[in-house]
C-alpha positions as semicolon CSV with decimal commas, in nm:
position;residue;x (nm);y (nm);z (nm)
1;M;10,911;7,626;-11,446
2;S;10,623;7,755;-11,649
3;T;10,850;8,002;-11,833
4;L;11,072;7,716;-11,948
5;S;10,776;7,516;-12,082
6;E;10,633;7,832;-12,240
7;A;10,966;7,901;-12,411
8;R;10,985;7,539;-12,530
9;S;10,633;7,546;-12,673
10;E;10,702;7,886;-12,834
11;F;11,021;7,745;-12,985
12;W;10,848;7,436;-13,133
13;R;10,556;7,639;-13,265
14;S;10,781;7,802;-13,526
15;Y;10,847;7,613;-13,852
16;T;11,195;7,770;-13,875
17;S;11,289;7,631;-13,533
18;K;11,191;7,280;-13,638
19;V;11,391;7,302;-13,962
20;G;11,693;7,446;-13,780
21;T;11,681;7,173;-13,517
22;F;11,654;6,909;-13,789
23;F;11,967;7,044;-13,962
24;I;12,164;7,059;-13,637
25;I;12,075;6,695;-13,562
26;L;12,156;6,594;-13,922
27;L;12,498;6,766;-13,913
28;T;12,575;6,608;-13,576
29;I;12,492;6,261;-13,711
30;I;12,704;6,321;-14,024
31;S;12,995;6,439;-13,808
32;I;12,975;6,127;-13,590
33;V;12,960;5,900;-13,897
34;V;13,263;6,077;-14,051
35;V;13,466;6,042;-13,731
36;L;13,378;5,672;-13,704
37;T;13,429;5,577;-14,071
38;M;13,711;5,796;-14,206
39;P;14,076;5,725;-14,121
40;L;14,221;5,953;-13,856
41;D;14,492;6,081;-14,092
42;F;14,247;6,175;-14,369
43;G;14,298;6,548;-14,319
44;T;14,677;6,535;-14,332
45;K;14,689;6,261;-14,596
46;Y;14,455;6,432;-14,844
47;W;14,324;6,779;-14,756
48;S;14,653;6,923;-14,632
49;N;14,880;6,729;-14,869
50;P;15,006;6,937;-15,164
51;I;15,131;6,624;-15,345
52;Y;14,773;6,489;-15,359
53;W;14,643;6,818;-15,499
54;V;14,902;6,832;-15,778
55;D;14,692;6,577;-15,968
56;N;14,362;6,699;-15,822
57;P;14,365;7,078;-15,843
58;K;14,153;7,263;-15,587
59;A;14,054;7,526;-15,842
60;S;13,900;7,267;-16,074
61;P;13,521;7,280;-16,047
62;P;13,339;6,955;-15,969
63;A;13,200;6,757;-16,261
64;W;12,839;6,793;-16,144
65;I;12,846;7,169;-16,210
66;N;12,801;7,096;-16,583
67;T;12,447;6,981;-16,507
68;F;12,352;7,344;-16,453
69;M;12,555;7,502;-16,734
70;Q;12,471;7,544;-17,100
71;D;12,835;7,572;-17,214
72;K;13,003;7,274;-17,051
73;L;13,325;7,337;-16,859
74;V;13,622;7,110;-16,919
75;E;13,611;6,838;-16,654
76;H;13,925;6,742;-16,467
77;Q;14,027;6,394;-16,580
78;I;14,312;6,161;-16,500
79;I;14,376;5,907;-16,773
80;S;14,622;5,632;-16,694
81;S;14,770;5,317;-16,840
82;N;14,976;5,047;-16,670
83;A;15,045;4,821;-16,966
84;P;15,164;4,905;-17,317
85;A;14,916;4,868;-17,601
86;K;15,193;4,761;-17,837
87;V;15,552;4,636;-17,792
88;E;15,806;4,617;-18,077
89;D;16,140;4,438;-18,051
90;L;16,401;4,656;-18,220
91;G;16,690;4,413;-18,173
92;G;16,827;4,475;-17,827
93;S;16,580;4,746;-17,732
94;Y;16,204;4,775;-17,723
95;L;15,954;5,033;-17,839
96;K;15,657;5,036;-17,604
97;Q;15,348;5,233;-17,700
98;Y;15,097;5,340;-17,438
99;I;14,777;5,469;-17,594
100;L;14,549;5,691;-17,389
101;A;14,226;5,789;-17,563
102;Y;14,056;6,117;-17,479
103;D;13,739;6,241;-17,645
104;F;13,741;6,620;-17,615
105;K;13,377;6,732;-17,628
106;Y;13,389;7,080;-17,477
107;N;13,357;7,435;-17,610
108;Q;13,657;7,562;-17,412
109;F;14,023;7,475;-17,402
110;P;14,162;7,297;-17,096
111;S;14,353;7,524;-16,858
112;F;14,650;7,287;-16,835
113;L;14,776;6,947;-16,946
114;T;15,019;6,740;-16,742
115;F;15,195;6,409;-16,798
116;R;15,293;6,199;-16,497
117;L;15,546;5,919;-16,510
118;T;15,562;5,660;-16,229
119;N;15,743;5,331;-16,169
120;L;15,967;5,353;-16,474
121;V;16,148;5,018;-16,497
122;F;16,446;4,956;-16,726
123;Y;16,762;4,744;-16,724
124;D;17,075;4,842;-16,913
125;K;16,997;5,161;-17,108
126;P;16,769;5,441;-16,986
127;P;16,474;5,500;-17,217
128;V;16,365;5,808;-17,406
129;I;16,008;5,909;-17,330
130;R;15,812;6,062;-17,617
131;V;15,456;6,189;-17,589
132;Y;15,243;6,261;-17,894
133;I;14,892;6,390;-17,940
134;V;14,702;6,237;-18,229
135;R;14,449;6,479;-18,370
136;P;14,109;6,360;-18,498
137;D;14,250;6,383;-18,853
138;N;14,528;6,137;-18,744
139;K;14,805;6,398;-18,759
140;L;15,072;6,366;-18,489
141;I;15,193;6,649;-18,269
142;S;15,501;6,586;-18,058
143;V;15,445;6,736;-17,712
144;L;15,732;6,590;-17,509
145;T;16,072;6,429;-17,558
146;Y;16,243;6,334;-17,233
147;P;16,569;6,135;-17,239
148;V;16,591;5,971;-16,897
149;T;16,929;6,029;-16,734
150;V;17,051;5,825;-16,439
151;E;17,386;5,815;-16,263
152;G;17,517;5,476;-16,151
153;L;17,298;5,236;-16,348
154;N;17,244;4,897;-16,191
155;Q;17,337;4,643;-16,463
156;T;17,204;4,325;-16,295
157;S;16,871;4,413;-16,141
158;P;16,605;4,643;-16,282
159;N;16,637;5,016;-16,234
160;I;16,317;5,170;-16,100
161;L;16,268;5,545;-16,117
162;F;15,988;5,768;-15,988
163;K;15,852;5,503;-15,753
164;S;15,786;5,715;-15,446
165;E;15,756;6,052;-15,621
166;P;15,626;6,065;-15,980
167;K;15,795;6,275;-16,245
168;R;15,549;6,540;-16,362
169;F;15,564;6,742;-16,683
170;L;15,346;7,050;-16,725
171;L;15,298;7,014;-17,098
172;S;15,086;7,323;-17,142
173;G;15,361;7,545;-16,996
174;D;15,660;7,385;-17,167
175;P;15,842;7,606;-17,424
176;S;15,931;7,298;-17,632
177;L;15,559;7,234;-17,680
178;F;15,524;7,577;-17,835
179;R;15,810;7,499;-18,074
180;S;15,649;7,166;-18,164
181;L;15,314;7,331;-18,231
182;S;15,479;7,603;-18,441
183;D;15,662;7,338;-18,646
184;F;15,343;7,139;-18,687
185;L;15,143;7,441;-18,806
186;Y;15,416;7,534;-19,054
187;K;15,460;7,180;-19,194
188;E;15,091;7,094;-19,216
189;F;14,925;7,427;-19,296
190;N;15,212;7,662;-19,396
191;I;15,124;7,891;-19,104
192;T;15,403;8,068;-18,918
193;Y;15,336;8,168;-18,561
194;S;15,574;8,314;-18,307
195;P;15,522;8,420;-17,947
196;E;15,452;8,783;-17,872
């Protein structure tokens, strides 16, 4: 019995043992809190779900890392809009403008740019989706033109597309974006550029 009490007193005499025991107790408490507060399907719904990570890339560093860096990394951002900023009646059809502002204040280029389309509602004619980037000098660059095609349109009730699975466009990898940028550079600055 004395060897057990000697071992216990020897264990508690060390500062490292006390710190290690504290961390074990802390991690146990955190684990219990997580099990009691998080939904049971959290792992399969988020961590193991590739659809969730399409919009939240695993390789993207967390935003707090910029606190320790002199040259700020581009932060992952999701910018969304549910209502149009402007609606024009064109006599039988409508032009809806969704304006998403983004202030780019980094020294590096973003690694990719995506556009996600969800809950597209229309009635008789499918729309044409156009995405533009407005530069700080107010010059427009067309980055996407997508004519929506649907078979068997419903004429009486609204047609809803991309409700359960959004339509995603990888703008930074689209060959038509390169053509648009080449056209823009030629028209605005008389610069010709072709891929290598």
